[in-house]
C-alpha positions in Angstrom: 15.1 -16.7 -28.3 13.2 -14.4 -30.7 13.9 -10.7 -30.3 10.3 -10.0 -29.3 10.3 -12.6 -26.5 13.7 -11.4 -25.3 12.7 -7.7 -25.2 9.4 -8.3 -23.5 10.4 -11.4 -21.4 9.3 -10.1 -18.0 6.0 -8.7 -19.3 5.2 -12.0 -21.1 6.0 -14.1 -18.1 4.2 -11.6 -15.8 1.0 -11.9 -17.9 1.3 -15.8 -17.9 1.9 -16.0 -14.1 -0.6 -13.2 -13.6 -3.2 -15.3 -15.3 -2.3 -18.3 -13.1 -2.3 -16.1 -10.0 -5.7 -14.7 -11.0 -7.1 -18.3 -11.5 -5.8 -19.2 -8.0 -7.3 -16.0 -6.6 -10.8 -16.3 -8.3 -11.1 -20.1 -7.8 -10.2 -19.8 -4.1 -12.6 -16.9 -3.8 -15.5 -18.8 -5.4 -14.8 -22.0 -3.4 -14.9 -20.0 -0.2 -18.1 -18.3 -1.2 -19.6 -21.7 -2.1 -19.2 -22.8 1.5 -20.9 -19.6 2.7 -17.9 -17.8 4.0 -18.2 -14.0 4.4 -17.5 -12.1 1.2 -14.6 -10.0 2.6 -13.0 -12.9 4.5 -13.1 -14.8 1.2 -11.3 -11.9 -0.6 -8.6 -11.8 2.1 -7.9 -15.6 2.1 -7.9 -15.8 -1.7 -5.6 -12.8 -1.8 -3.1 -14.3 0.7 -2.8 -17.5 -1.3 -2.4 -15.7 -4.6 0.2 -13.3 -3.1 2.4 -16.2 -1.9 2.2 -17.7 -5.4 2.8 -14.4 -7.1 5.9 -13.7 -5.0 7.5 -17.0 -5.8 6.7 -16.8 -9.5 7.7 -13.1 -9.8 10.9 -13.7 -7.9 12.1 -16.8 -9.8 10.7 -16.5 -13.3 9.4 -13.0 -14.0 12.0 -10.6 -12.6 14.8 -13.1 -12.0 15.6 -11.6 -8.5 18.9 -12.7 -7.2 18.3 -12.5 -3.5 18.3 -16.0 -2.0 18.7 -16.4 1.7 19.9 -13.1 3.3 18.6 -9.8 4.5 17.8 -8.8 0.9 15.2 -11.6 0.6 13.5 -10.5 3.8 13.4 -6.8 2.7 12.2 -7.8 -0.8 9.4 -10.1 0.6 8.3 -7.5 3.1 8.2 -4.8 0.4 6.3 -7.2 -1.9 3.8 -8.0 0.9 3.4 -4.3 1.9 2.6 -3.2 -1.7 0.2 -6.2 -2.1 -1.6 -5.2 1.2 -2.0 -1.7 -0.4 -3.6 -3.2 -3.5 -5.7 -5.5 -1.3 -7.4 -2.4 0.1 -8.1 -1.3 -3.4 -9.6 -4.7 -4.1 -11.8 -4.6 -1.0 -13.1 -1.1 -2.0 -13.9 -2.3 -5.5 -15.6 -5.4 -4.3 -17.5 -3.4 -1.7 -18.6 -0.9 -4.3 -19.8 -3.5 -6.8 -21.3 -6.1 -4.5 -22.6 -4.2 -1.4 -23.2 -0.8 -2.9 -24.4 -1.6 -6.4 -25.8 -5.1 -5.4 -24.2 -6.8 -8.4 -22.5 -10.1 -8.9 -19.4 -10.8 -6.8 -18.0 -12.9 -9.7 -18.2 -10.0 -12.1 -16.7 -7.5 -9.7 -13.9 -10.0 -8.8 -12.9 -10.0 -12.5 -13.1 -6.2 -12.6 -11.0 -5.7 -9.5 -8.4 -8.1 -10.8 -7.8 -6.1 -14.0 -6.9 -3.0 -11.9 -4.9 -4.9 -9.3 -2.8 -6.8 -11.9 -1.8 -3.7 -13.7 -0.9 -1.8 -10.6 1.0 -4.8 -9.1 3.1 -5.2 -12.3 4.1 -1.5 -12.3 5.0 -1.7 -8.6 6.9 -4.9 -9.0 8.9 -3.8 -12.0 9.6 -0.3 -10.9 10.2 -0.8 -7.1 10.5 -4.3 -5.8 12.3 -6.3 -8.4 14.1 -3.5 -10.2 17.5 -4.3 -11.6 20.4 -2.8 -9.7 22.3 -0.3 -11.9 
C-alpha cells in the first residue's frame, strides 16, 4: 500500500463512504419530498437510513473498530447514535434557515447542510467514538 494511502487510510475511506452516505441521505430525502412528505419528516427518515449505513461502514472499514458482539458494541453504537442525533439538530436548523426562513431550494440547502454535518461527524467519530485505545 502506498505511504499516502496508508497514512490517510481512515480519511480516504471516510470521504468515500461519506459520499455514499450523502448519496443515500440526499436521494432518500428527494424521493420522500417527491411523494409530498413533509420537509422535516423527510430529513429525519433520510437521516436515519444514512446513519445506519454510516455506522456499519465506519465501524467495519473506516475506523476498523474491534467491538463485535458485547457491551462495547452497544456503547459504541449508542454513542454514535447520540452524536448523530446532535448533528441531526444542526441539520434541521440549517434546513429550516435555508428553506423556511430564506425560502430557498431544499436541494441546495440539503447539500450545504451535508458539508457541515460530514466534517463534524468525522471529527467526532475519529476523536471520540472510534478512537484507538492507547
